[in-house]
C-alpha positions as CSV (number, residue, x, y, z in Angstrom):
1,M,98.8,103.8,103.1
2,A,99.6,105.2,99.5
3,G,100.0,101.7,97.8
4,R,97.1,100.4,100.0
5,K,94.9,98.4,97.7
6,S,91.1,98.9,97.7
7,S,90.8,95.5,98.6
8,E,92.7,95.4,101.4
9,C,90.7,98.5,102.9
10,A,87.5,96.5,101.8
11,I,88.7,93.7,104.0
12,L,89.7,96.1,107.1
13,G,86.0,97.6,106.6
14,L,84.5,94.3,106.7
15,L,86.5,93.5,109.9
16,S,84.9,96.4,111.5
17,L,81.9,94.8,111.3
18,R,83.2,92.0,113.2
19,P,86.3,89.4,113.2
20,M,85.9,87.2,110.2
21,S,87.4,84.1,109.0
22,G,88.3,84.3,105.3
23,Y,84.9,82.7,104.5
24,D,83.2,85.1,106.3
25,I,84.3,87.8,104.3
26,R,83.7,85.9,101.0
27,K,80.1,85.4,102.5
28,T,79.3,88.9,103.9
29,V,80.6,90.2,100.8
30,Q,77.7,88.2,98.7
31,E,75.3,89.3,101.1
32,S,75.8,93.1,101.3
33,I,78.1,94.8,99.4
34,R,78.3,92.6,96.2
35,Y,76.1,95.1,94.4
36,F,78.9,97.7,94.2
37,W,82.3,95.4,95.2
38,S,83.1,92.1,94.4
39,E,86.3,89.9,96.7
40,S,87.1,86.4,95.3
41,Y,88.9,84.3,97.3
42,G,92.2,84.3,95.4
43,Q,92.1,88.3,96.5
44,I,90.8,87.9,100.5
45,Y,93.7,85.0,101.5
46,P,96.3,86.8,100.2
47,A,95.0,90.0,101.4
48,L,94.5,89.0,104.7
49,K,98.1,87.2,104.8
50,R,99.6,91.0,103.9
51,L,97.5,92.9,106.5
52,E,98.6,90.3,109.1
53,A,102.2,90.9,108.0
54,Q,101.4,94.2,108.6
55,K,100.3,94.1,112.1
56,L,96.7,95.6,110.4
57,V,94.8,92.2,111.3
58,E,95.3,89.6,113.8
59,R,94.5,86.1,113.4
60,A,92.9,83.8,116.5
61,R,91.6,80.2,116.3
62,E,88.1,80.6,117.0
63,T,86.5,77.0,118.9
64,R,83.4,75.7,118.5
65,K,81.3,73.1,120.0
66,G,82.0,70.1,118.1
67,R,84.0,71.0,115.8
68,A,87.2,72.2,114.8
69,G,88.8,75.3,115.1
70,R,89.0,78.1,112.1
71,Q,91.2,80.8,111.5
72,V,89.3,84.1,112.4
73,Y,90.9,87.7,112.0
74,A,90.3,91.0,113.8
75,L,91.3,94.7,113.0
76,T,94.2,95.8,115.3
77,R,94.2,99.5,116.7
78,A,96.6,100.2,113.6
79,G,94.1,98.6,111.2
80,R,91.6,100.4,112.5
81,R,93.7,103.9,112.0
82,E,94.5,102.5,108.4
83,L,90.8,102.1,107.5
84,Q,89.8,105.4,109.2
85,E,92.4,107.0,107.2
86,W,91.6,105.2,104.0
87,L,87.8,106.4,104.5
88,T,88.8,110.0,104.6
89,R,90.8,109.9,101.2
90,Q,89.3,111.1,97.9
91,P,88.1,107.5,96.2
92,Q,89.6,106.4,92.9
93,M,87.7,106.1,90.0
94,Q,87.9,102.8,88.4
95,P,88.1,102.9,84.5
96,F,84.7,102.4,83.3
97,R,83.9,99.5,81.0
98,N,80.4,98.4,79.7
99,E,79.9,96.2,76.7
100,L,76.9,97.0,76.0
101,L,77.6,100.6,75.3
102,L,80.6,99.2,73.4
103,K,78.1,97.1,71.4
104,L,75.7,99.8,70.7
105,F,78.4,102.5,69.6
106,F,78.6,100.0,66.6
107,G,75.3,99.0,66.4
108,R,75.2,100.4,62.7
109,L,77.0,97.5,61.7
110,V,74.2,94.7,62.7
111,P,70.4,94.7,62.3
112,R,68.5,97.2,64.7
113,E,67.0,94.6,66.4
114,A,70.0,93.4,67.5
115,C,70.5,96.3,69.5
116,Q,67.2,96.2,70.9
117,E,67.3,93.2,71.9
118,H,70.2,93.9,73.8
119,L,68.5,97.0,75.7
120,R,65.6,94.9,76.4
121,D,67.1,92.5,78.1
122,F,69.3,95.3,80.0
123,R,66.0,97.0,80.9
124,Q,64.8,93.4,82.3
125,R,67.9,93.3,84.4
126,Q,67.6,96.5,86.0
127,E,64.1,96.0,86.9
128,E,65.2,92.8,88.8
129,F,67.6,94.9,90.5
130,L,64.7,97.2,91.6
131,R,63.0,94.0,93.0
132,T,66.1,92.8,94.9
133,Y,66.8,96.2,96.2
134,G,63.2,96.3,97.6
135,Q,63.9,93.1,98.9
136,V,67.0,94.5,100.5
137,E,66.0,97.4,102.2
138,R,62.9,95.6,104.1
139,W,65.7,93.1,105.3
140,L,67.6,95.4,106.4
141,H,64.8,97.5,108.3
142,T,63.5,94.6,110.1
143,E,66.8,92.6,110.8
144,H,68.9,95.6,111.5
145,E,66.8,98.5,113.1
146,G,68.6,100.8,115.2
147,H,72.0,99.5,114.4
148,P,74.3,102.3,114.1
149,D,75.5,101.4,110.2
150,L,71.9,101.2,108.9
151,P,71.7,104.8,107.8
152,F,74.7,104.3,105.9
153,W,73.8,100.7,104.5
154,L,70.6,102.4,102.9
155,M,72.7,105.2,101.7
156,T,74.1,102.6,99.4
157,L,71.1,100.9,98.6
158,S,69.9,104.0,97.6
159,Y,72.7,104.7,95.3
160,G,71.7,101.8,93.4
161,V,67.8,102.0,93.1
162,H,68.7,105.3,91.9
163,Q,71.3,103.7,88.9
164,A,69.2,101.0,88.4
165,R,66.1,103.5,87.9
166,A,68.1,106.0,85.4
167,L,69.8,103.2,83.6
168,R,65.9,101.7,83.2
169,D,64.9,104.9,82.0
170,W,67.9,105.4,79.3
171,C,66.9,102.2,78.0
172,D,63.3,103.4,77.3
173,E,65.0,106.0,75.7
174,T,67.0,104.3,73.7
175,L,64.7,101.9,72.3
176,A,62.6,105.2,71.3
177,A,65.9,106.7,69.7
178,L,66.1,103.4,67.6
179,E,62.5,103.1,66.7
180,K,62.9,106.5,65.3
181,S,66.0,105.8,63.4
182,G,64.4,103.0,62.2
183,K,61.8,104.6,60.4
184,V,64.0,107.4,59.4
185,R,66.2,105.0,57.6
186,N,63.0,103.1,55.9
187,K,62.0,106.0,54.6
188,R,65.5,107.3,53.0
189,K,65.6,103.3,51.3
190,R,61.8,104.4,50.1
191,G,62.4,107.7,48.8
């Protein structure tokens, strides 16, 4: 377990919801966890092969009326144990990279308006996230009321809401600081 990749564990977690094909896994990522986790087809299919070779998932052909069968994967008992063990371990934090902060850090080298424009755009994205999160929350309550995973899904959604609000507020604070620093700079030039 020590060397298990987070992508493999994410896939095990998704398969704990229901058996899925690689396409289903990607679609479920896009519909649920994409705001804080991503998996590409280039990650999903090799991970499924590794997990199958380790007997943590099993593959079966699903038959559907009028269509060719497709490969679906399901957790094995060993896969469920592996997932549960991973879920109890301390999360590994990924290195943080933020191009907006990098550009702001070197903002002295460009006109103040360039930094302000970046911040306004970023603030707008946070507002869009908040609108989307509101829609997602309403959808979750409508479509999944009573589902045993709903409280946990709402907890991750709440994280996104809090983060978007905090970043929006930070943008307002930073825009005000840039405005103030521009006034101070202009006074120095005149003085």
